[in-house]
C-alpha positions in Angstrom: -34.0 18.0 1.1 -36.1 16.1 -1.4 -35.5 12.7 -3.0 -35.1 13.1 -6.8 -35.1 10.4 -9.4 -33.4 11.9 -12.5 -32.2 11.1 -16.0 -28.8 12.9 -16.5 -28.4 14.2 -20.0 -25.5 16.6 -19.8 -22.1 16.7 -17.9 -20.5 20.1 -18.5 -16.8 20.4 -18.9 -15.1 20.1 -15.4 -14.5 23.4 -13.5 -12.3 23.9 -10.5 -13.9 25.5 -7.5 -12.1 27.0 -4.5 -14.7 25.7 -2.2 -15.5 22.2 -3.7 -12.4 21.2 -5.7 -12.8 19.9 -9.3 -16.5 19.7 -10.0 -19.1 19.0 -12.7 -22.5 20.5 -13.3 -25.1 18.0 -14.4 -28.3 18.9 -16.2 -31.1 16.3 -15.8 -34.8 15.8 -15.9 -36.8 14.3 -13.1 -38.6 11.0 -13.6 -41.5 10.8 -14.3 -42.4 14.5 -14.0 -39.9 15.7 -16.7 -38.9 18.7 -14.6 -35.4 20.2 -15.4 -32.8 20.3 -12.7 -29.3 21.5 -12.5 -27.2 19.5 -9.9 -24.1 20.9 -8.4 -21.5 20.2 -7.1 -20.7 16.7 -8.4 -17.1 15.8 -7.5 -16.5 12.8 -9.7 -12.9 12.1 -8.5 -14.3 11.7 -5.0 -17.3 9.6 -5.8 -17.2 5.9 -5.1 -17.1 3.8 -8.3 -20.6 2.5 -7.7 -21.9 6.1 -7.7 -20.3 7.4 -10.9 -23.3 7.5 -13.1 -23.1 7.9 -16.9 -25.2 10.0 -19.2 -28.8 8.6 -19.6 -28.3 6.4 -16.5 -31.1 7.0 -14.0 -30.1 7.6 -10.4 -31.7 8.7 -7.2 -30.3 11.4 -4.9 -31.2 13.8 -2.1 -31.0 17.4 -3.2 -32.0 20.8 -1.8 -32.8 24.0 -3.7 -29.6 26.0 -4.1 -29.4 29.0 -1.8 -26.9 31.2 -3.6 -28.0 30.3 -7.1 -31.5 31.8 -7.7 -32.2 30.0 -10.9 -35.3 27.8 -10.3 -33.8 24.6 -11.6 -30.6 24.7 -9.5 -30.2 22.2 -6.7 -27.4 21.3 -4.3 -26.9 17.5 -4.4 -25.9 15.3 -1.5 -23.3 13.1 -3.3 -23.4 10.5 -0.6 -27.0 9.8 -1.3 -26.5 8.9 -5.0 -27.9 5.5 -5.9 -27.7 4.3 -9.6 -30.9 2.7 -10.9 -30.1 0.2 -13.7 -27.8 0.5 -16.8 -27.5 3.5 -19.1 -30.4 3.9 -21.5 -29.2 3.2 -25.0 -30.0 4.4 -28.5 -31.7 1.4 -30.0 -35.0 1.8 -31.9 -34.6 5.4 -32.9 -33.7 6.5 -29.3 -37.3 5.8 -28.4 -36.7 5.0 -24.7 -34.8 8.2 -24.3 -37.5 10.2 -26.1 -40.2 8.6 -23.9 -38.4 9.8 -20.8 -37.7 13.3 -22.2 -41.2 13.7 -23.7 -42.6 15.2 -20.5 -39.8 17.9 -20.5 -41.0 21.1 -22.2 -39.4 21.5 -25.7 -39.2 25.0 -27.0 -37.3 27.3 -29.3 -34.4 29.2 -27.9 -36.3 32.4 -28.7 -39.1 31.1 -26.5 -36.7 30.0 -23.8 -35.2 33.5 -23.7 -38.7 34.9 -23.3 -39.6 32.5 -20.6 -36.4 33.4 -18.7 -37.6 37.0 -18.5 -41.0 36.0 -17.2 -40.3 33.1 -14.9 -36.5 32.8 -14.7 -36.4 29.6 -16.6 -32.8 28.7 -17.3 -32.7 25.1 -18.7 -34.5 23.7 -21.8 -34.3 21.5 -24.8 -34.8 23.1 -28.2 -35.2 21.9 -31.8 -32.5 23.1 -34.2 -33.8 24.3 -37.5 -30.4 25.0 -39.2 -26.8 25.2 -38.2 -25.2 28.1 -40.1 -21.7 28.1 -38.7 -19.2 26.7 -36.2 -16.2 28.5 -34.9 -13.6 28.8 -32.1 -13.7 31.7 -29.7 -10.7 32.5 -27.5 -11.8 32.4 -23.9 -10.0 35.6 -23.0 -11.9 37.5 -25.8 -15.3 36.0 -25.0 -17.3 38.3 -22.9 -19.2 35.6 -21.0 -17.1 32.5 -20.4 -18.7 29.2 -20.0 -17.2 28.8 -16.6 -19.9 31.0 -15.2 -22.4 28.2 -15.6 -21.0 26.9 -12.4 -20.7 29.0 -9.2 -16.9 29.6 -9.0 -14.0 29.5 -11.4 -10.2 29.2 -10.8 -7.5 29.1 -13.5 -5.9 26.0 -11.9 -5.4 22.7 -13.8 -8.4 20.5 -14.2 -8.4 16.8 -13.4 -10.1 14.7 -16.1 -12.1 12.0 -14.4 -10.6 8.8 -15.7 -8.4 6.0 -14.3 -5.2 7.6 -15.6 -5.9 10.9 -13.7 -4.9 12.9 -16.8 -4.5 16.6 -16.3 -5.9 19.1 -18.7 -5.5 22.9 -18.4 -8.5 25.3 -18.1 -9.7 25.8 -21.7 -8.1 28.7 -23.6 -11.0 28.7 -26.1 -14.6 27.6 -26.6 -16.3 26.0 -29.6 -19.4 28.0 -30.7 -22.5 27.1 -32.8 -24.2 29.6 -35.1 -27.8 28.4 -35.7 -31.5 29.2 -36.1 -34.2 27.7 -33.9 -37.8 26.9 -34.8 -39.2 30.3 -33.8 -40.6 31.9 -37.0 -39.1 35.2 -36.2 -35.6 33.8 -35.2 -32.8 35.9 -36.5 -30.1 33.5 -35.5 -28.1 32.6 -32.3 -24.4 32.3 -31.5 -23.9 30.0 -28.4 -20.7 28.5 -26.9 -20.6 24.8 -26.3 -19.6 23.4 -22.9 -20.3 19.7 -23.6 -17.5 17.8 -21.9 -17.3 15.3 -24.8 -16.6 18.0 -27.4 -13.4 19.0 -25.6 -12.3 15.5 -24.8 -12.7 14.7 -28.6 -10.5 17.7 -29.3 -7.9 16.7 -26.8 -7.6 13.2 -28.3 -7.5 14.5 -31.9 -4.7 17.0 -31.1 -2.5 14.1 -29.9 -3.2 12.1 -33.2 -3.5 14.9 -35.8 -2.4 18.2 -34.4 -4.3 21.3 -33.5 -5.7 22.5 -36.9 -7.0 19.0 -37.9 -8.3 18.5 -34.4 -10.6 21.5 -34.7 -11.8 20.3 -38.1 -12.5 16.8 -36.6 -14.7 18.4 -33.9 -16.5 20.5 -36.5 -17.2 17.4 -38.6 -18.6 15.5 -35.6 -20.6 18.4 -34.1 -21.9 19.8 -37.4 -21.8 17.3 -40.2 -22.7 14.3 -38.0 -24.8 15.5 -35.1 -26.6 18.2 -37.0 -26.7 16.5 -40.4 -29.8 16.4 -42.6 -30.4 12.8 -41.5 -30.7 13.8 -37.8 -33.5 15.0 -35.6 -31.3 17.5 -33.7 -32.0 19.2 -30.4 -29.7 21.3 -28.2 -29.8 21.1 -24.4 -29.5 24.8 -23.4 -28.7 26.5 -20.1 -27.8 30.0 -19.1 -25.1 31.4 -16.9 -25.7 32.5 -13.3 -23.8 35.7 -13.7 -25.2 36.5 -17.1 -28.7 35.0 -17.2 -29.4 36.4 -20.7 -26.6 34.3 -22.2 -27.4 30.7 -23.0 -24.9 27.9 -23.7 -25.2 24.7 -25.7 -24.8 22.1 -22.9 -25.1 19.0 -25.1 -26.7 17.6 -28.3 -29.6 15.1 -28.8 -29.4 13.6 -32.3 -31.5 10.5 -33.1 -31.7 9.5 -36.8 -34.6 11.3 -38.5 -37.6 9.1 -39.1 -36.3 6.1 -37.0 -39.1 6.8 -34.4 -41.7 9.4 -33.8 -40.2 12.9 -33.2 -39.9 14.2 -29.6 -42.8 16.6 -30.4 -44.9 13.6 -31.4 -43.9 11.7 -28.2 -44.9 14.8 -26.2 -48.4 14.8 -27.6 -49.1 11.1 -26.8 -50.8 9.9 -23.7 -48.0 8.8 -21.3 -49.3 5.2 -21.4 -49.2 5.1 -25.2 -45.5 6.1 -25.3 -44.4 2.7 -24.2 -46.2 1.0 -27.1 -44.7 3.0 -30.0 -43.2 0.8 -32.7 -39.9 1.9 -34.1 -37.6 0.9 -36.9 -34.7 -1.1 -35.5 -31.3 0.5 -35.9 -27.7 -0.1 -34.6 -26.9 1.6 -31.3 -24.9 4.8 -31.6 -21.3 4.5 -30.5 -21.4 7.7 -28.5 -21.3 8.2 -24.8 -18.6 5.6 -24.3 -16.4 8.0 -22.3 -18.7 9.4 -19.6 
């Protein structure tokens, strides 16, 4: 095992596992190296409260390279070793602190990420979105490669949402999907399912208040009009599926206001020591990430 210090940026939608129970896959970057890692299994219902980290909340843990999962970023985490380091990193000053920590992580187009996968097996990355061209709902039974394959095993049992009320939610009968183009000059467009936990929790809450049809529109407004709006510097966290490595999924979205601080590409070109001295325009913290 090795000791990892990581910044978690994604919690995928919970999946039931016959071996581990209800689990979550976590995508993170190591600090300070900026190396992508996929941590599994994380059984949030069984974690002590002082170990239940949030997104962008740095923690330390022991982890070993996964044996059955051959993807280079996949690690098996020792949940008992989790130690949270400080409070979650917020979105003030154009998300500059988050950008500083992510600047060491390679940023590429999805087309480039797909090429790298064929050469080196790379299966995680962060890509700049040039344009979102569509957003739809795909029935899970009709989708060839279901997002559940991002984890090792899948069961059709009920999922337990990790909150104080222990609310139950059925395995998803559908997936939201982005249509978009990345920054590669030759990009002809991509269609990728979304497995961001927060998208489906938003949908669940909106169904209760507004009904199914309006709930889907509310998710589209949030994930297209807001997170991918013209005023945003939008990136997708991308990861592929173990059983279908050529198929990439949108794991989460990174969406600071455009122009509020240097872009992530500009942060990446800076000397590491200079990244901590970058001035930024003050802005109100984003209300997101309150759930997880």
